[in-house]
C-alpha positions in Angstrom: 20.5 20.1 2.0 21.7 18.2 5.1 20.2 15.5 7.2 21.5 14.9 10.7 20.8 11.7 12.7 20.6 12.1 16.5 20.2 9.0 18.6 21.1 7.8 22.1 22.5 4.7 20.3 25.2 6.5 18.4 26.5 3.3 16.8 23.0 2.7 15.3 22.9 6.4 14.2 26.2 6.0 12.3 25.0 2.8 10.7 21.8 4.4 9.5 23.8 7.4 8.3 26.0 5.2 6.1 23.0 3.2 4.8 21.0 6.3 3.8 24.1 7.9 2.3 24.6 4.9 0.1 21.0 5.2 -1.1 21.4 8.9 -2.0 23.7 7.9 -5.0 20.9 5.9 -6.6 18.3 8.6 -5.9 20.4 11.2 -7.7 20.6 13.2 -4.4 23.5 15.4 -3.3 22.1 15.6 0.3 24.8 15.5 3.0 24.1 12.8 5.7 25.9 12.9 9.1 25.5 12.0 12.7 25.3 14.9 15.2 23.7 16.2 18.4 21.1 18.6 19.5 23.3 21.6 18.8 22.8 20.8 15.1 19.0 21.5 15.6 19.7 25.2 16.3 19.5 26.2 12.6 17.4 23.2 11.4 14.4 23.9 9.1 12.6 20.7 10.3 13.0 18.3 13.2 11.5 14.8 12.6 10.9 13.3 16.0 10.8 9.5 16.0 11.8 8.5 19.5 10.0 5.6 21.1 9.9 1.9 21.9 8.9 -0.6 19.3 5.2 -1.4 19.3 4.5 -4.9 20.6 1.9 -7.3 19.1 -1.5 -6.5 20.6 -0.3 -3.2 22.0 -2.3 -0.1 21.2 -0.7 3.3 20.5 -2.1 4.7 23.8 -0.3 1.8 25.6 2.9 3.4 24.5 2.2 6.7 26.2 4.3 6.3 29.4 7.5 5.2 27.6 7.1 7.9 24.9 6.5 10.7 27.5 9.5 9.6 29.5 11.7 9.8 26.4 10.1 13.1 25.2 11.1 14.8 28.5 14.7 14.3 27.5 14.2 15.6 24.0 12.4 18.7 25.2 15.1 19.4 27.8 17.8 19.2 25.1 15.9 21.4 22.6 14.9 24.2 25.0 18.3 25.8 25.3 18.9 26.0 21.6 15.8 28.2 20.8 14.7 26.1 17.9 13.2 28.2 15.1 12.0 25.6 12.7 9.1 23.1 12.3 8.8 20.1 14.6 7.1 17.1 12.9 6.5 14.1 15.2 5.8 10.5 14.2 6.1 9.0 17.7 3.1 7.2 19.1 0.6 8.1 20.4 0.9 10.6 17.7 -1.7 13.2 18.7 -0.7 13.3 22.4 3.1 13.4 21.8 3.1 16.2 19.3 0.9 18.3 21.5 3.2 17.5 24.5 6.1 18.8 22.5 4.2 21.9 21.4 3.3 22.8 25.0 6.7 22.2 26.5 8.7 23.8 23.7 6.4 26.8 23.5 5.8 26.5 19.8 2.7 27.7 17.9 0.6 25.0 16.4 1.8 25.8 12.9 5.3 24.8 13.9 4.6 21.6 15.9 2.3 18.8 14.8 2.4 15.1 13.9 1.8 13.1 10.8 -1.6 12.3 12.4 -4.0 10.5 10.1 -1.9 10.9 7.0 -1.0 7.2 7.2 -4.5 6.2 8.1 -5.6 8.1 4.9 -3.1 6.1 2.8 -4.5 2.9 4.2 -8.0 4.1 3.6 -7.3 5.0 0.0 -5.5 1.7 -0.6 -8.5 -0.3 0.8 -11.0 1.5 -1.3 -8.8 1.2 -4.5 -8.5 -2.5 -4.0 -12.2 -3.1 -3.4 -13.2 -0.9 -6.3 -10.4 -1.9 -8.6 -9.5 1.7 -9.3 -6.2 3.6 -9.1 -5.8 5.0 -5.5 -4.9 8.4 -7.0 -8.5 8.6 -8.2 -9.8 8.1 -4.7 -10.6 11.3 -2.8 -11.2 11.1 0.9 -9.3 11.3 4.2 -9.3 9.7 7.6 -9.6 12.2 10.5 -9.5 12.1 14.3 -7.0 10.1 16.4 -4.3 8.3 14.6 -5.3 4.8 15.4 -8.2 2.8 16.7 -10.7 5.6 16.9 -9.9 7.3 13.6 -13.0 7.7 11.4 -13.9 8.4 7.9 -16.4 11.2 6.7 -17.8 8.9 4.0 -19.8 11.8 2.6 -16.4 13.0 1.2 -15.5 9.7 -0.4 -15.4 10.0 -4.2 -14.0 7.8 -7.0 -13.0 9.7 -10.0 -15.1 12.6 -8.8 -18.3 10.5 -8.2 -19.8 9.9 -4.8 -19.3 6.2 -3.8 -23.0 5.8 -2.9 -24.0 6.9 -6.4 -21.6 4.3 -7.8 -23.0 1.6 -5.6 -26.5 2.3 -6.9 -25.4 2.4 -10.5 -23.1 -0.6 -10.4 -23.8 -2.7 -7.2 -22.0 -5.7 -8.7 -18.7 -3.7 -8.8 -19.0 -1.4 -5.8 -21.2 -3.5 -3.5 -18.2 -4.7 -1.5 -17.4 -1.1 -0.6 -19.1 -1.1 2.8 -18.4 1.5 5.4 -17.9 -1.1 8.1 -15.3 -3.0 6.3 -13.4 0.1 5.0 -13.3 1.6 8.4 -12.1 -1.6 10.1 -9.3 -2.0 7.6 -8.3 1.6 8.0 -8.1 1.4 11.7 -6.6 -2.1 12.2 -4.4 -2.9 9.3 -1.4 -1.5 11.3 -1.8 -4.5 13.7 -1.3 -6.9 10.8 1.9 -5.2 9.9 3.1 -5.2 13.6 2.2 -8.9 14.0 3.9 -9.8 10.8 7.2 -7.9 10.9 7.4 -6.2 14.3 7.1 -2.5 13.2 5.8 -0.1 10.5 8.5 1.8 8.7 8.0 2.4 5.0 4.5 3.7 5.2 5.0 6.2 8.0 8.4 7.2 6.6 6.9 8.0 3.2 4.0 9.9 4.9 6.4 12.0 6.9 8.7 12.6 3.9 5.6 13.8 1.9 4.8 16.4 4.6 8.4 17.5 4.8 8.5 17.9 1.0 5.3 20.0 1.1 7.0 22.3 3.7 10.3 22.7 1.9 8.6 23.5 -1.4 5.8 25.6 0.1 3.3 23.5 -1.8 0.3 24.6 0.2 -1.2 21.1 -0.3 -4.0 19.7 1.8 -2.6 16.8 3.8 -4.1 15.2 7.0 -2.0 16.0 10.0 -2.6 16.2 13.8 -2.6 19.8 15.0 -4.1 21.7 17.9 -7.7 22.7 17.2 -8.7 26.2 18.1 -12.4 26.2 17.4 -12.4 24.3 14.2 -15.2 21.7 14.0 -16.5 23.1 17.3 -13.5 21.7 19.2 -10.9 23.7 21.2 -7.7 22.6 23.0 -7.5 19.1 21.5 -5.0 17.9 18.9 -6.2 15.4 16.3 -5.9 14.6 12.6 -7.7 17.0 10.3 -7.0 18.2 6.7 -4.3 20.9 6.9 -2.8 23.2 4.3 0.9 22.3 4.4 3.5 24.8 3.1 
């Protein structure tokens, strides 16, 4: 396996390359890490798109649209000539819009161009529920859907803890599950990203892990259900809009 860093700031790309290569030793990985250019994408299995400006405190993801589109135009123009045959996964904000922009301008089918969407929102949702209910997050079954960000929402009818619907648990043990209110859970799911931005200036580990999880599912053809932002074509009665929904990734 080979990972290639491409960046307009080549010095930074080289530094990241060295840093990740050092980590590979401790991970038991033989992956080759190098710095390259768009020509390296010609035979790539996956492109992870992470271009963009750092999100500022108080800035919404939609506020980042103009800068992200400006940068995406350059990415698209460099990718068009190489006839990319792989899968394009985007984490650039606003996630839903940028991935669909790339899909349209690269002429890719929806199965080959999408974003991490609400996968990170879902992680935040499960963490919030697990902390409130004092239960391992792996025992929490649910997902956030819709826009990645301030308007994401949770179909609470799907929320189960250890296979039991949360409303049933609230009735049976109100002293333990009473704090599990829909309003609080939804607020934390939507806005905890702002706490991270305000505290450290960017999100990195959560979104990095979410993207890596999707890439792993692709490489190993896991056919695992993961929330991602993809163009809808009649699903949920919606057509022509990209948003986060449960997808079979393989």
